[in-house]
N, C-alpha and C positions, 0 to 999 in steps of 0.2 A: 372248804379246800383253803389253801394258803401258799402263797407265792412270797418269797423272801430274795431280794436282789442281790445283796452283799452281806457276807459275814465274816469281819475281819479277824475273828478269833477262832473257837472251836464252837462247835453246835452240838446239841443234845436234845433230842426228842423221843417224846412215848406217848403211846395210846392217842393217837390221830387217826381216825377213820378215813378224813377226806384227802383228798390228790393233795400232794406237795411237791412244789417247784422251787429249786434253790438253783440260782444262775452262778455265785462264786462263794466257794468256802476257802478262807485262808489258812486255816488251823486243820484239827482233826474233828472227826463228826461221828457221832452215836447215835444209833436211833432204834426203835423196837416198837413192835406192835403198830406200825402205821398204815395206810393205805398205798395207793399207787405213788412213787416217788420217781422225780424226773430231776437230775442234778446235769449242771453243764460243767462244772470245774471244781475238783476239790485238790487242793495243795497238799494235805496231810494225809493221815491213815484214816479210814473210814471202816466203821463195823455196823454190820446191819441185823436185826434178827425179826422173823415174824412179820414180814412186808407183803403186800399184794404184789407189788412188779416192781422194776427197776429200769429207767432207760436214762444211761449217763454217758456224758462226754469222756472228759479225761478225767483220770483218777491219778493223781503224781505219785502216790506212795502205795503202802499196801492196803489191800482189800479185803474184807471178809464178810462173809455172808451165811447165815443160818437162818433157812427157813423162809421160802419165797413160794406164794400160792399161784403165781403168773410166770412171765417171761423175766429174763435177768440179760439186759443188753448193754453192753459197754463200749464204746470206741476204744479206750485204751487203759491199762493199769501200768502205773511207770514201775513197780516192784513186784511184791508176792502177790497172789491172788488163792484164797481158800473158800471154797463154795461147797454147801452141804443142802440138800432136799429143798430142790428147786421142782416145781411142779409144770413148770413150761420148758421154753428152749433156754439154752446160754449160748450166748455169741459174744464174745472177745477177740477181736482181730489181732491185738496188740498186747501181749502181758511181757512186762520187761524182764522178769525172772521166772520164779518157780510159780506151779499150778497146784493146787489140790481140788480136786472135784469129786464129789461123792454123791450119789442119786439125782440125776436131773431127769424128769420123766419126759421130757420134749428133746428135740435135736439139739445137738452140740457141735458149736463151729468156733476152736478158740487156737491162739497160736501163742506159744510161750517162749521166750529167749532162753529157758534153761531147761528144769527137771517138769515132768507131769505125771500126776498118780492120778489115774482114774479108775474110779469103780463105779461101773455102768451096768444095769441090766437093761440089753437093747430091746427095742420093741420094732414091730414090723413096720416097714415102710418109713421110719426114720432114718437120716443119715448123722453120723457122727464123725465130724472132721477135728483131727487132733494133731497139731504140727509142735514138737519139743524141739528146742535148741540143742539139748543134751539127751538125757534118759527118759524114758517112757515106759511107765509100769501102768501095766492095764490088768485090771482084775475083773472077770467076768464071771457070773454064776455057773455052776457046772453043767447045768441043762442049757446054756446060751447056744443058739442058731445065729451065725453072723458070717458075713463075708469080711475078711479084714484084708486090706491092700496096704503092705508096708514098704515105705521107702526109704533109704539110709544111705549115708554117704560111701560106703563098701560093703561088700557081702559081709565082714565081721561085724559090721554094725548092727546087723538083725540077729536077735538071739529069741528062740521060740521056747517056751517051757510050758505047754498046755498039756495036762494029761490025756494021752490017747491021740495027741497029734503029732505026725512024722512029717516034720518039714522035707520038703524035696532033698535029694541026697546033694545036688549042687545047689549052693548058696550063691546068691546073687544081690545086689544093691536094691533089686526091687522084687518082692515076692507077694503074693495071693496065698492066702490060708482059709479054708472054709472049717467052720465049725458046726456041728450039728446037721441039722439041714439047709 
């Protein structure tokens, strides 16, 4: 295992299987093929690939993750977040701008200040809470069974385009949609 108190510039780590804890990174970070990762504060962009798990405080700029065999839990991302292939849950209460999330096998609890693009295959018993400041694009498999509770600023802000789903004749700013069973 490794603990680093302060990195004044950029950091690049690879092929480390033990636990890694970094308190502060003033620049950008690039890490791949590493064990469990704990970050307190990253001032620049961060790019992660093939990690065991992530628990992070504040990431001030962009965040990219490709492949996580555990949970991805981050307190805040200051700008865009792009996440793909997480075996556990994804929890990010604050994302400053856009979120792209594809394939998370655990629950999802995220809130983005702008657009959200979400590709998900829902699993029974899990909850998926997604808040988008602007547009939300949700892609589900054709055979998905899910109850969607949609809230928008006005009746015109909710548009449903799922094959075989006919939304209620009267649109409102809040709507429940049942897909499948």
